[in-house]
C-alpha positions as CSV (number, residue, x, y, z in Angstrom):
1,M,17.4,7.3,-34.0
2,I,14.0,8.7,-34.9
3,L,11.2,8.1,-32.3
4,T,7.5,8.7,-32.4
5,I,6.3,9.8,-29.0
6,D,2.5,10.2,-28.7
7,G,2.5,11.1,-32.4
8,H,5.3,13.6,-32.2
9,T,8.6,12.9,-34.0
10,A,11.9,13.4,-32.2
11,E,15.5,12.3,-32.8
12,A,16.9,10.4,-29.8
13,K,20.6,11.0,-29.2
14,P,22.8,8.5,-27.4
15,E,22.4,8.7,-23.6
16,Q,19.3,11.0,-23.9
17,S,16.5,9.9,-21.6
18,L,12.8,9.8,-22.5
19,L,12.3,12.6,-20.0
20,D,14.7,14.8,-22.0
21,L,12.7,14.1,-25.1
22,V,9.4,14.8,-23.4
23,K,10.7,18.2,-22.3
24,Q,12.2,18.8,-25.8
25,L,8.8,18.2,-27.4
26,G,6.9,20.4,-24.8
27,L,4.8,17.5,-23.6
28,E,5.4,17.9,-19.8
29,G,2.0,19.2,-18.9
30,N,1.2,21.6,-16.0
31,R,-1.5,19.5,-14.3
32,L,-1.1,16.0,-12.9
33,A,-3.8,14.7,-15.3
34,D,-1.8,15.9,-18.3
35,R,1.7,15.2,-17.0
36,P,3.5,12.1,-18.5
37,L,4.5,9.7,-15.6
38,A,6.0,6.8,-17.5
39,A,6.0,5.3,-21.0
40,K,4.9,2.2,-22.7
41,I,7.2,0.7,-25.4
42,A,5.9,-2.3,-27.2
43,G,4.3,-4.3,-24.3
44,E,6.5,-2.9,-21.5
45,V,6.2,0.0,-19.1
46,F,9.4,2.1,-18.6
47,T,10.4,5.0,-16.3
48,L,10.9,8.3,-18.1
49,N,14.5,8.0,-16.9
50,Y,14.9,5.2,-19.5
51,I,17.5,5.8,-22.2
52,P,16.4,4.5,-25.6
53,V,19.9,4.6,-27.3
54,R,23.1,3.7,-25.5
55,T,26.4,5.2,-26.6
56,K,27.9,1.8,-27.4
57,D,26.6,-1.6,-28.3
58,T,28.0,-4.9,-27.0
59,Q,30.9,-4.6,-29.5
60,G,31.7,-1.2,-28.2
61,D,32.0,0.5,-31.6
62,R,28.7,2.3,-32.3
63,P,25.4,3.6,-30.7
64,S,22.9,0.8,-30.1
65,M,19.2,0.7,-30.0
66,R,17.6,-0.9,-26.9
67,Q,15.7,-4.1,-27.3
68,A,12.3,-2.6,-26.5
69,M,12.8,0.2,-28.9
70,A,13.5,-2.3,-31.7
71,A,10.4,-4.2,-30.9
72,S,8.2,-1.1,-31.0
73,N,9.8,0.4,-34.2
74,G,10.5,3.5,-32.2
75,V,6.8,4.1,-31.2
76,I,6.3,5.3,-27.6
77,R,3.0,5.9,-25.8
78,L,3.2,8.2,-22.7
79,L,1.3,7.1,-19.6
80,H,-0.6,9.5,-17.3
81,Y,-2.4,9.2,-14.0
82,G,-5.5,8.1,-15.8
83,D,-3.7,5.0,-17.1
84,A,-3.6,2.1,-14.6
85,A,0.1,1.7,-15.2
86,G,0.8,5.4,-14.7
87,K,-1.2,5.4,-11.4
88,E,0.8,2.4,-10.2
89,C,4.1,4.3,-10.8
90,Y,2.7,7.2,-8.8
91,I,1.7,4.9,-5.9
92,R,5.1,3.2,-5.8
93,T,6.9,6.5,-5.7
94,A,4.7,7.8,-3.0
95,Q,5.4,4.7,-0.9
96,F,9.2,5.2,-1.4
97,A,8.9,8.8,-0.1
98,V,6.7,7.7,2.9
99,F,9.0,5.0,4.0
100,L,12.1,7.1,3.4
101,A,10.6,9.8,5.7
102,L,9.6,7.3,8.3
103,R,13.1,5.9,8.3
104,Q,14.7,9.3,8.6
105,L,12.5,10.5,11.5
106,W,12.1,7.2,13.4
107,P,15.0,4.9,12.5
108,N,13.8,2.1,14.8
109,A,10.2,2.2,13.7
110,A,8.6,-0.4,11.4
111,G,5.9,0.5,8.8
112,K,3.6,-2.0,7.3
113,V,1.2,-1.5,4.4
114,S,-2.1,-3.0,5.6
115,C,-5.0,-2.4,3.2
116,T,-6.4,0.1,0.7
117,L,-9.5,2.1,1.5
118,G,-10.7,3.5,-1.8
119,S,-7.9,5.7,-3.1
120,S,-6.0,5.6,0.1
121,V,-3.8,3.1,1.9
122,Y,-3.6,2.4,5.6
123,I,-0.1,2.0,7.0
124,Q,0.6,0.6,10.4
125,V,3.5,2.0,12.5
126,S,5.2,0.2,15.4
127,G,8.3,0.9,17.4
128,A,7.7,4.7,17.4
129,P,6.0,5.8,20.7
130,D,6.2,9.5,19.6
131,F,5.0,8.9,16.1
132,S,3.2,11.9,14.6
133,A,1.3,11.9,11.3
134,S,1.8,15.7,10.9
135,K,5.5,15.4,11.4
136,L,5.7,12.6,8.8
137,K,3.6,14.7,6.4
138,Q,6.0,17.7,6.8
139,R,9.1,15.5,6.1
140,V,7.4,13.9,3.0
141,K,6.6,17.4,1.7
142,E,10.3,18.3,2.0
143,I,11.3,15.1,0.2
144,V,8.9,16.0,-2.6
145,Q,10.4,19.5,-2.8
146,E,13.9,18.1,-3.0
147,G,13.0,16.3,-6.2
148,I,15.0,13.2,-5.4
149,P,15.9,11.3,-8.7
150,L,14.7,7.7,-8.6
151,I,17.3,5.7,-10.3
152,R,17.3,1.9,-10.0
153,R,20.5,0.0,-9.4
154,R,21.3,-3.7,-9.5
155,V,23.2,-5.3,-6.5
156,P,24.2,-8.8,-5.6
157,L,21.4,-10.7,-3.9
158,E,23.5,-11.7,-0.9
159,D,24.6,-8.0,-0.3
160,A,20.9,-6.8,-0.4
161,A,19.8,-9.6,2.0
162,S,22.6,-8.9,4.4
163,R,21.9,-5.2,4.5
164,F,18.2,-5.7,5.1
165,H,19.0,-8.0,7.9
166,R,21.4,-5.5,9.5
167,E,18.8,-2.7,9.2
168,G,16.2,-4.8,10.9
169,Q,14.1,-5.4,7.8
170,E,13.9,-9.1,8.4
171,D,10.7,-9.4,6.3
172,K,12.7,-8.3,3.2
173,A,15.7,-10.4,4.1
174,R,13.5,-13.5,4.5
175,L,11.8,-12.9,1.2
176,L,15.0,-12.6,-0.8
177,R,16.0,-16.1,0.3
178,W,13.3,-17.3,-2.1
179,R,14.5,-15.3,-5.0
180,S,15.9,-17.5,-7.8
181,T,18.3,-15.0,-9.4
182,D,21.6,-13.8,-7.9
183,Y,20.8,-10.1,-8.1
184,F,18.3,-7.6,-6.7
185,D,17.1,-4.3,-8.1
186,E,16.5,-1.4,-5.7
187,Y,16.1,2.3,-5.4
188,V,18.5,4.1,-3.1
189,Y,18.7,7.5,-1.4
190,G,21.5,8.0,1.1
191,D,21.7,4.9,3.3
192,Y,18.1,3.9,2.5
193,A,17.2,1.3,-0.1
194,D,13.8,-0.1,-1.0
195,Y,12.0,-1.7,-4.0
196,F,8.3,-1.8,-5.0
197,Y,8.3,-4.2,-7.9
198,G,7.7,-1.9,-10.8
199,E,8.7,1.3,-12.5
200,M,8.8,4.6,-10.6
201,L,8.4,8.3,-11.5
202,P,11.5,10.2,-12.6
203,S,11.7,11.9,-9.2
204,T,9.8,12.6,-6.0
205,A,9.0,16.1,-7.4
206,Y,6.2,14.4,-9.5
207,L,4.2,13.7,-6.3
208,T,2.1,16.9,-6.5
209,V,-1.2,15.6,-5.0
210,W,-1.3,13.6,-1.8
211,D,-2.1,13.9,1.9
212,I,-1.3,12.1,5.2
213,L,-3.9,11.8,7.9
214,P,-3.6,10.3,11.4
215,A,-5.3,6.9,12.0
216,D,-5.3,4.4,14.9
217,G,-2.0,2.6,15.0
218,G,-0.5,4.5,12.0
219,F,-1.7,6.8,9.2
220,L,-3.6,7.0,6.0
221,F,-1.9,8.1,2.8
222,L,-4.3,9.7,0.3
223,Y,-3.8,9.4,-3.4
224,P,-5.2,11.7,-6.1
225,D,-8.9,11.3,-7.0
226,D,-9.3,9.0,-10.1
227,Q,-11.9,11.4,-11.7
228,N,-10.0,14.6,-10.8
229,P,-6.3,14.0,-10.1
230,E,-5.8,17.6,-9.1
231,I,-7.4,16.9,-5.7
232,C,-7.0,14.2,-3.1
233,A,-9.6,11.4,-3.1
234,K,-12.1,11.5,-0.3
235,I,-11.8,8.8,2.3
236,P,-14.8,6.5,2.1
237,T,-16.5,5.3,5.3
238,M,-15.8,1.6,5.3
239,P,-16.1,0.3,8.8
240,N,-17.4,-3.1,7.7
241,F,-14.7,-3.6,5.1
242,F,-12.0,-2.5,7.6
243,S,-13.3,-4.9,10.3
244,V,-13.3,-7.9,7.9
245,F,-9.8,-7.1,6.7
246,N,-8.6,-6.8,10.3
247,E,-10.1,-10.2,11.1
248,G,-8.2,-11.6,8.1
249,E,-4.9,-10.2,9.5
250,R,-5.7,-11.8,12.9
251,W,-6.2,-15.1,11.2
252,C,-2.9,-14.6,9.3
253,A,-1.1,-14.2,12.7
254,L,-2.9,-17.2,14.2
255,M,-2.0,-19.4,11.3
256,E,1.6,-18.1,11.2
257,C,1.2,-17.0,7.5
258,E,1.5,-13.2,7.3
259,T,4.0,-12.9,4.4
260,V,5.0,-14.9,1.3
261,A,8.1,-16.1,3.2
262,D,5.8,-17.6,5.8
263,L,3.7,-19.3,3.1
264,N,6.8,-20.7,1.4
265,E,8.1,-22.2,4.7
266,L,4.7,-23.8,5.3
267,T,4.8,-25.2,1.8
268,T,8.4,-26.7,2.0
269,S,7.7,-28.1,5.5
270,G,4.4,-29.8,4.4
271,R,2.4,-27.8,7.0
272,I,0.5,-26.1,4.2
273,R,-1.8,-29.1,4.3
274,E,-2.8,-28.0,7.9
275,L,-3.2,-24.5,6.6
276,I,-5.6,-25.7,4.0
277,R,-7.7,-27.6,6.5
278,V,-7.9,-24.7,8.9
279,N,-8.7,-22.2,6.1
280,E,-11.4,-24.3,4.7
281,A,-12.9,-24.9,8.2
282,L,-12.9,-21.2,8.7
283,H,-14.9,-20.7,5.5
284,E,-17.4,-23.4,6.5
285,K,-17.9,-21.8,9.9
286,R,-18.5,-18.4,8.4
287,F,-21.1,-19.8,5.9
288,S,-22.8,-21.5,8.8
289,Q,-22.9,-18.2,10.7
290,V,-24.4,-16.4,7.7
291,A,-27.1,-19.1,7.4
292,D,-27.9,-18.6,11.1
293,M,-28.3,-14.9,10.5
294,V,-30.6,-15.4,7.4
295,C,-32.8,-17.7,9.4
296,Q,-32.9,-15.6,12.5
297,R,-34.1,-12.6,10.4
298,G,-36.7,-14.7,8.5
299,A,-35.3,-13.5,5.2
300,K,-36.9,-14.8,2.0
301,A,-34.1,-13.6,-0.3
302,V,-30.3,-13.3,-0.1
303,M,-28.8,-10.8,-2.5
304,L,-25.3,-12.0,-3.1
305,A,-22.8,-9.7,-4.8
306,G,-19.1,-9.4,-5.4
307,P,-16.5,-8.4,-8.0
308,S,-15.2,-10.7,-10.7
309,S,-13.6,-13.9,-9.6
310,S,-14.6,-13.5,-6.0
311,G,-16.2,-17.0,-5.8
312,K,-19.9,-15.9,-5.8
313,T,-21.3,-19.0,-7.5
314,T,-19.6,-21.4,-5.0
315,S,-20.5,-19.2,-2.1
316,A,-24.2,-19.3,-3.2
317,H,-24.0,-23.2,-3.3
318,R,-22.3,-23.4,0.1
319,L,-24.7,-21.0,1.7
320,A,-27.6,-23.1,0.2
321,T,-26.1,-26.2,1.9
322,Q,-26.0,-24.5,5.2
323,L,-29.6,-23.3,4.8
324,R,-30.7,-26.9,4.2
325,V,-29.3,-27.7,7.7
326,H,-32.0,-25.3,9.0
327,G,-34.7,-27.1,7.1
328,K,-34.9,-24.4,4.4
329,K,-35.4,-24.9,0.7
330,P,-32.9,-22.7,-1.0
331,I,-33.5,-21.7,-4.6
332,L,-30.5,-20.4,-6.7
333,M,-31.1,-17.6,-9.1
334,S,-28.6,-15.6,-11.3
335,L,-28.9,-12.0,-12.3
336,D,-27.2,-13.1,-15.5
337,D,-30.5,-14.5,-16.6
338,Y,-31.9,-11.0,-16.6
339,Y,-29.4,-9.6,-19.1
340,I,-31.0,-7.6,-21.9
341,D,-30.6,-9.0,-25.4
342,R,-27.1,-8.0,-26.6
343,D,-28.4,-6.3,-29.8
344,K,-30.6,-4.0,-27.6
345,I,-27.7,-2.7,-25.6
346,A,-26.3,0.7,-26.7
347,P,-22.5,0.7,-27.1
348,G,-20.3,3.0,-25.0
349,P,-18.3,6.0,-26.2
350,D,-15.5,3.6,-27.3
351,G,-18.0,1.6,-29.5
352,K,-17.8,-1.4,-27.2
353,L,-20.5,-3.0,-25.0
354,D,-20.0,-2.3,-21.3
355,L,-21.3,-5.6,-19.9
356,E,-20.5,-4.4,-16.3
357,H,-23.1,-1.6,-16.6
358,I,-26.3,-1.9,-14.6
359,N,-28.2,-1.0,-17.7
360,T,-27.4,-4.3,-19.2
361,I,-29.8,-5.9,-16.6
362,D,-33.6,-5.7,-17.1
363,V,-34.0,-4.1,-13.8
364,A,-37.8,-3.5,-14.3
365,L,-38.4,-7.2,-14.9
366,F,-36.3,-8.3,-12.0
367,R,-38.1,-5.9,-9.6
368,E,-41.5,-7.1,-10.9
369,N,-40.5,-10.8,-10.4
370,M,-39.2,-10.2,-6.9
371,A,-42.3,-8.3,-5.9
372,H,-44.6,-11.1,-7.1
373,L,-42.4,-13.8,-5.5
374,L,-42.2,-12.1,-2.1
375,A,-46.0,-11.7,-2.2
376,G,-46.4,-15.5,-2.6
377,E,-47.3,-15.4,-6.3
378,S,-46.0,-17.6,-9.2
379,V,-43.4,-16.2,-11.7
380,E,-42.0,-17.5,-14.9
381,L,-38.2,-17.1,-14.8
382,P,-36.2,-16.1,-17.8
383,S,-32.8,-17.6,-18.8
384,F,-30.1,-16.0,-20.9
385,N,-28.4,-17.8,-23.8
386,F,-24.8,-16.6,-23.9
387,I,-24.2,-18.1,-27.3
388,S,-27.0,-16.3,-29.0
389,G,-26.9,-13.3,-26.7
390,R,-30.6,-13.4,-26.2
391,R,-33.1,-14.0,-23.4
392,E,-35.1,-17.2,-23.5
393,W,-38.3,-18.5,-21.9
394,S,-38.6,-22.3,-21.1
395,G,-41.7,-22.3,-18.9
396,K,-39.8,-22.4,-15.6
397,I,-42.3,-21.4,-13.0
398,L,-41.3,-20.5,-9.4
399,T,-43.5,-20.1,-6.4
400,L,-42.0,-19.7,-2.9
401,S,-43.1,-22.1,-0.2
402,E,-43.0,-21.3,3.6
403,N,-39.5,-22.5,3.9
404,S,-38.1,-21.2,0.6
405,V,-35.1,-18.8,0.5
406,I,-34.0,-17.3,-2.8
407,I,-30.3,-16.8,-3.3
408,V,-29.8,-14.2,-6.1
409,E,-26.2,-14.2,-7.3
410,G,-24.7,-11.5,-9.5
411,L,-22.3,-8.5,-9.8
412,H,-25.1,-6.0,-9.1
413,G,-26.7,-7.9,-6.2
414,L,-26.3,-5.0,-3.7
415,N,-27.6,-2.3,-6.1
416,P,-30.7,-0.8,-4.4
417,T,-32.4,-0.2,-7.7
418,L,-33.0,-3.9,-8.1
419,L,-35.4,-4.2,-5.1
420,P,-39.1,-3.4,-5.4
421,E,-40.3,-0.3,-3.7
422,N,-41.7,-0.7,-0.2
423,V,-40.2,-4.2,0.2
424,E,-40.0,-5.2,3.8
425,K,-36.4,-4.9,4.7
426,S,-36.3,-8.0,6.9
427,L,-37.2,-10.1,3.9
428,I,-33.9,-9.2,2.2
429,F,-30.4,-10.3,3.4
430,R,-27.4,-8.7,1.6
431,L,-24.2,-10.6,1.3
432,Y,-21.0,-9.2,-0.2
433,V,-18.3,-11.7,-1.2
434,S,-14.7,-10.7,-2.0
435,P,-11.2,-12.2,-1.6
436,L,-9.7,-9.7,0.8
437,L,-6.2,-11.3,0.8
438,P,-4.3,-10.1,3.9
439,L,-1.0,-11.7,2.8
440,N,1.9,-9.4,2.1
441,L,4.9,-9.9,-0.1
442,D,6.9,-8.0,2.6
443,D,5.9,-5.2,5.0
444,H,6.2,-2.5,2.3
445,N,4.5,-4.5,-0.5
446,R,1.0,-5.9,-0.1
447,I,-0.5,-8.3,-2.6
448,P,-3.6,-6.4,-3.9
449,T,-7.0,-8.2,-3.7
450,S,-7.3,-7.4,-7.4
451,Y,-4.1,-9.4,-8.1
452,L,-5.6,-12.6,-6.6
453,R,-8.8,-12.1,-8.5
454,L,-7.0,-11.6,-11.8
455,L,-5.0,-14.9,-11.3
456,R,-8.2,-16.7,-10.5
457,R,-9.9,-15.3,-13.6
458,I,-7.0,-16.1,-15.9
459,V,-6.9,-19.8,-14.8
460,R,-10.7,-20.1,-14.9
461,D,-11.1,-18.5,-18.3
462,Y,-8.5,-20.8,-19.8
463,E,-9.8,-23.9,-18.1
464,T,-13.5,-23.4,-18.8
465,R,-13.6,-21.1,-21.8
466,G,-10.4,-21.7,-23.6
467,A,-9.5,-18.0,-23.3
468,S,-5.9,-16.9,-23.6
469,V,-4.1,-14.8,-21.1
470,Q,-4.0,-12.0,-23.6
471,H,-7.8,-12.2,-24.0
472,T,-8.5,-12.1,-20.3
473,L,-6.0,-9.2,-19.7
474,S,-7.5,-7.2,-22.6
475,M,-10.8,-7.1,-20.7
476,W,-9.5,-6.5,-17.2
477,D,-9.3,-2.7,-17.2
478,S,-12.9,-2.6,-18.3
479,V,-13.9,-5.0,-15.6
480,R,-12.1,-2.9,-13.0
481,R,-13.8,0.3,-14.1
482,G,-17.1,-1.4,-13.9
483,E,-16.4,-2.6,-10.4
484,Q,-15.4,0.9,-9.3
485,Q,-18.7,2.3,-10.6
486,W,-21.3,-0.4,-10.0
487,I,-20.0,-2.7,-7.2
488,F,-17.6,-1.2,-4.7
489,P,-19.9,1.8,-3.8
490,Y,-22.5,-0.6,-2.4
491,Q,-20.3,-3.0,-0.5
492,E,-20.8,-1.2,2.9
493,N,-24.5,-1.7,2.5
494,A,-24.1,-5.5,3.0
495,D,-25.3,-7.2,6.1
496,V,-22.2,-9.4,6.0
497,I,-18.9,-9.1,4.0
498,F,-17.5,-12.5,3.4
499,N,-13.8,-12.8,2.9
500,S,-13.4,-15.5,0.2
501,S,-9.6,-15.5,0.0
502,T,-7.5,-18.4,1.2
503,L,-4.0,-18.0,2.4
504,Y,-2.7,-21.0,0.5
505,E,-4.1,-20.5,-2.9
506,L,-1.3,-18.5,-4.5
507,A,0.9,-21.6,-4.0
508,V,-1.7,-23.7,-5.7
509,L,-2.6,-21.3,-8.6
510,K,1.1,-20.9,-9.6
511,K,1.3,-24.3,-11.3
512,H,-1.9,-23.6,-13.2
513,I,-1.0,-20.2,-14.4
514,F,2.8,-20.2,-15.0
515,P,2.6,-22.3,-18.3
516,L,0.0,-19.8,-19.7
517,L,2.2,-16.8,-19.1
518,T,5.0,-18.1,-21.3
519,A,2.8,-17.7,-24.3
520,V,2.9,-13.9,-23.9
521,R,5.6,-12.2,-25.9
522,P,7.4,-8.8,-25.2
523,E,5.6,-7.2,-28.1
524,D,2.2,-8.1,-26.8
525,E,0.2,-5.2,-25.4
526,C,-0.4,-7.1,-22.1
527,Y,3.3,-8.0,-21.6
528,D,3.8,-5.6,-18.7
529,A,0.8,-6.9,-16.9
530,V,2.2,-10.4,-17.2
531,R,5.5,-9.3,-15.9
532,N,3.8,-7.8,-12.9
533,I,2.2,-11.1,-12.2
534,V,5.4,-13.0,-12.6
535,K,7.3,-10.7,-10.3
536,I,5.2,-11.9,-7.4
537,L,4.9,-15.5,-8.4
538,N,8.6,-15.8,-8.8
539,Y,8.9,-15.6,-5.0
540,I,6.2,-18.1,-4.3
541,Q,6.9,-21.8,-3.9
542,E,4.6,-24.1,-5.9
543,A,2.5,-26.5,-3.8
544,E,1.4,-29.9,-5.0
545,V,-1.5,-30.2,-2.6
546,D,-4.6,-30.3,-4.9
547,D,-5.6,-33.6,-3.2
548,E,-6.0,-31.7,0.1
549,I,-8.4,-29.2,-1.3
550,P,-12.1,-30.1,-0.7
551,P,-14.4,-30.5,-3.7
552,T,-16.6,-27.7,-2.5
553,S,-13.8,-25.3,-1.8
554,L,-14.0,-21.8,-3.3
555,V,-10.6,-22.4,-4.9
556,R,-12.1,-25.3,-6.8
557,E,-14.3,-22.8,-8.7
558,F,-11.1,-21.7,-10.5
559,I,-8.8,-24.8,-10.7
560,G,-11.5,-27.3,-11.4
561,G,-12.9,-30.3,-9.5
562,N,-15.8,-28.4,-7.9
563,T,-18.6,-30.9,-7.3
564,F,-21.3,-28.2,-7.3
565,Y,-20.9,-28.1,-11.1
566,R,-21.4,-31.8,-11.7
567,T,-24.8,-32.9,-13.1
């Protein structure tokens, strides 16, 4: 069979792996940035251990082409660390090595993935009084040097669940009770088995750049730097973010909902309704506290920022409601109205408009307007027509009164370049909103914050804009790159970080998103991204509780029924 791998032609023989072909073509690479880590065939991501041609087909009489190879017509694209899917393979393999080492050194210990901090992950360790990060690091180094092949095997579901129970991994055993198939895929080395819901590197030898540092209650695992994968990423100083995430984990424990298995049990028992009430009450309390802080400071403007699908618009409205309780007159403004005309924006190197870039905002005009408003002067506000892609003026004049508070909502709300020079700091309150979901699939597999935001965006884009799953996913990598550059670097500058996640919403979002996913075919470019969504949703029980969700809930911004949008 003739294959085309990154433009190079090779003949694949039966039982020959992609890794064999990569070596044969001299495409291995000497640096992590250049080294192939996985492959994309049609719309799916595969390990380099994948075998394109089997010795026999189902009839047993001739070599057979695998299904993915047939769909791609033999065209294969190699994935590197710079590709999101390649990086994910690297991270999964690193986690396997870490938890294998932890098991070998401290058999009775439990490790739990807590949260990501930039390009590092914080892992909690319990049940190991003599735990040592340096000792763990040395063992992981040895595992890397051993070059353990990472081969996936399929086992009966009951066998996997029983083994996890015997080994004390009750979190995994409980999760598997909710799996609908009768089998389970896992990676094994010796008597240790684990799975991280996606493809892995060919072997542990590919883990060439990493580090382990001690941290309170566990350790930090550092991944390669996104811009220069040959070195480890620096650890950002994120005390505010870490504090908010820890608060979320405490609430998980109080509400008895720390894992997907917990959520499922609450759903089937009906207690998810109580979870909704408590979660919504917590949000209302936090908005009230933020309003208190704004008033105590005497701020005249709230700069509200957050990444895509974090619930910024609803948060602005709910904060406005709380400010009215204090006798304030909140005024909602959107940074979107300060977009530059689309035809005046220079395209990026790829020829596309980067609408996440700060240069798409008329910063000079916004600074001028804010300076005049805070000085008590009148300003005519612009509006942006998204259909024509141009700014419009409709004679809307704004003058702040004694009790006025502007709430400015937008992606770049915390960027310091937006504020006028010499502005009195007490007049500006900075609020960062993001759904920092503390819910884990199991102890070794967290559900990333970006996963929840992606689900929210898919549902909202379809419901309000008629956008397909394929359309939303085609933009997601660009959105994420923009967040890394223009939003996340400023989150620690916030006076308050508001966690806009709800523990119940995955069970609610599932029924809205599952029918949309079936429209995506294996040959679609985004098919693998859809599979990654489905792998988690398959474990989650759908909840029919929309009637319990308040009309002002952040979740309503995405599933519909939010009364803030009624006219």
